[in-house]
N, C-alpha and C positions, 0 to 999 in steps of 0.2 A: 505495500500500498504505499509505499512512503516514494520508489518513483516516480509513479502512480501520479502520486500529491504533486511534488516535486513538478512535471510536467506541467499538470492544469494549471498548477503557480505559474509555470513560466508564458505559456500560453493566450493567460489570464490578464495578466501585465502586458504582452505584448498587446493583445483584442485593444485593452484600453489605451494605451498611449498609441496606438495605431487613428484609433478611433475619435479619439481626441483631436487627433490632428485634423484630421479628413472633416472634423465637423465643425474646425475651424478655419478651414480652406473652403466649406461651404456655406458655411453663414457670415464672417466677416468679411465683408468690404475690404479691397486692398487699396491703396492714392499715392499715387504716386508723386508727392510733397516733397520736395530736398530736403525741408526740413524737418521730417523723421529720420533724419539719418547723423542729425549731427550731435555732440552729446549734450546731455541735460543736465545744467547748477544749478538744480535749486530756485530755479525757474529766470535765471538770471544770465541774458546772452552768453557765451564763451569769448574772450580777450586774449584769449593766448591758447596753443596746440594745446590738446587733452592728453597727450602723450609727452610729461614730463618724467622726470624721478623723483619720488617723495620721499621726504627724510626713514631712514630704515628704522630709523626709533618707530614709528608708526607700526610696525609691520612686527617691530621687538616686545610691542604693547600689547596688540592682537596675540600675538602666539604666546602669551603670558598671561591673560586673559581664559583665552581656550584650556592652557593646560591646567590652572584653578579651578576652573567652573566644570570642566570633566573631573577632574580630581573629584568635583565636591559632590558629582550626580552618583559617586560607585560610595555617596553616603546613603544615601538616599534606601538601596536594599538592605544595610544595618539596620538601619532605624526602623524598619518592618515588621526583623523580626529580633529586637533586642532585648525582649523578656525570654523569649526562647533560651537563645545563646548562651545568656549568663554575663559572670563577670570577664571570664575570658576575650570575650567580644571585646567589651569595653578596653581593657587593657591594650590590644590589638585598633581598637580607634582610638584610641590616644596614641598610642607612639606613632599612627599612621598622621594624626593630625599633628603633633608634633614633626614629623617629616616637612610634609606640606609647611610647615609655619616657618621651617630653615630656610626650605628654599624659597618661601617669600622674604626672606629679612635678605636673602644672598643679593636675588634682584632687587632689594632697595635700596640694598650698602653700593652694588655698583652702577645703579643710576639708571636701570631698565624702565621702572615706574616714572620718571621724570617727563611730561607730555614737551617740553620744547627743547 
């Protein structure tokens, strides 16, 4: 039953994806407006080329946010079963949070959290 379910899931995914594209092509009327191809910057007309380099600090800040955000998601399953697993799990989570906090302090000390 596992292989059949997987094949049915893949077929359903392809059908829904292709169906959405086909329905969009049929129902949505396209326009040949040259403004549709321009970059959109919060309603303000573009002044310079959109192909310029950004400060690497923004990229680093986003990566750090993702790392800490994803790590904190791992706390949700623990919170669901905290009463069942007992004190050992509490100690493990405290070690996990300590390591996470040390990573945060390291990033702060290196200046990775400064926006400018």
